[in-house]
C-alpha positions in Angstrom: -59.8 171.1 26.0 -62.1 168.1 26.8 -62.0 164.9 24.8 -64.2 165.3 21.7 -66.7 162.6 20.8 -66.3 160.5 17.7 -67.8 161.6 14.4 -70.4 158.8 14.8 -71.7 160.5 18.0 -72.0 163.8 16.1 -73.9 162.2 13.2 -76.1 160.2 15.6 -76.9 163.5 17.5 -77.9 165.3 14.3 -79.9 162.3 13.2 -81.7 162.3 16.6 -80.7 158.7 17.4 -78.9 159.3 20.6 -80.7 158.6 23.9 -81.5 161.6 26.1 -78.4 161.2 28.3 -76.1 160.9 25.4 -77.6 163.9 23.6 -77.4 166.0 26.8 -73.7 165.1 27.2 -73.0 166.0 23.6 -74.8 169.3 23.9 -72.8 170.2 27.0 -69.6 169.4 25.3 -70.5 171.3 22.1 -71.3 174.4 24.2 -67.7 174.4 25.4 -65.9 173.1 22.3 -65.8 175.5 19.4 -64.6 172.8 17.0 -67.5 170.5 17.8 -70.0 173.4 17.8 -68.8 174.3 14.3 -69.0 170.7 13.1 -72.5 170.4 14.6 -73.7 173.6 12.8 -72.3 172.5 9.5 -73.6 169.0 9.7 -77.1 170.3 10.8 -77.0 172.5 7.7 -76.3 169.5 5.5 -79.2 167.6 7.0 -81.5 170.6 6.5 -80.5 170.8 2.9 -81.2 167.1 2.3 -84.5 167.4 4.0 -85.5 170.3 1.7 -84.2 168.7 -1.5 -86.9 167.5 -3.8 -85.8 165.2 -6.6 -87.0 165.7 -10.1 -89.7 163.2 -11.2 -88.6 160.4 -13.5 -90.4 159.6 -16.8 -92.8 156.6 -16.9 -90.3 154.6 -19.0 -87.2 155.4 -16.9 -86.8 151.9 -15.5 -87.3 150.2 -18.8 -84.8 152.4 -20.5 -82.3 152.1 -17.7 -82.4 148.3 -17.9 -82.2 148.4 -21.7 -78.9 150.3 -21.4 -77.6 148.0 -18.7 -78.4 145.0 -20.8 -76.8 146.5 -23.9 -73.5 147.2 -22.0 -73.5 143.7 -20.4 -74.1 141.9 -23.7 -71.0 140.2 -25.2 -69.6 141.9 -28.3 -71.1 140.8 -31.6 -67.7 139.8 -33.1 -66.7 137.2 -30.4 
């Protein structure tokens, strides 16, 4: 078995941030390494899922209510 690249290389490959030579080297390795090929497939599925995810819209007063709650928790107790 050949030496597997680090997890950072796998993530950079899936993110498309490797240069052409690095990407080609990883692709050659993944074709011969079932472990890296499986990791690549599962990581690519995660990225596709994240790309497809659409967050729910927040209400117009969301930020105001969030800061109100944060301020209320950060306030000193009334009995001190």
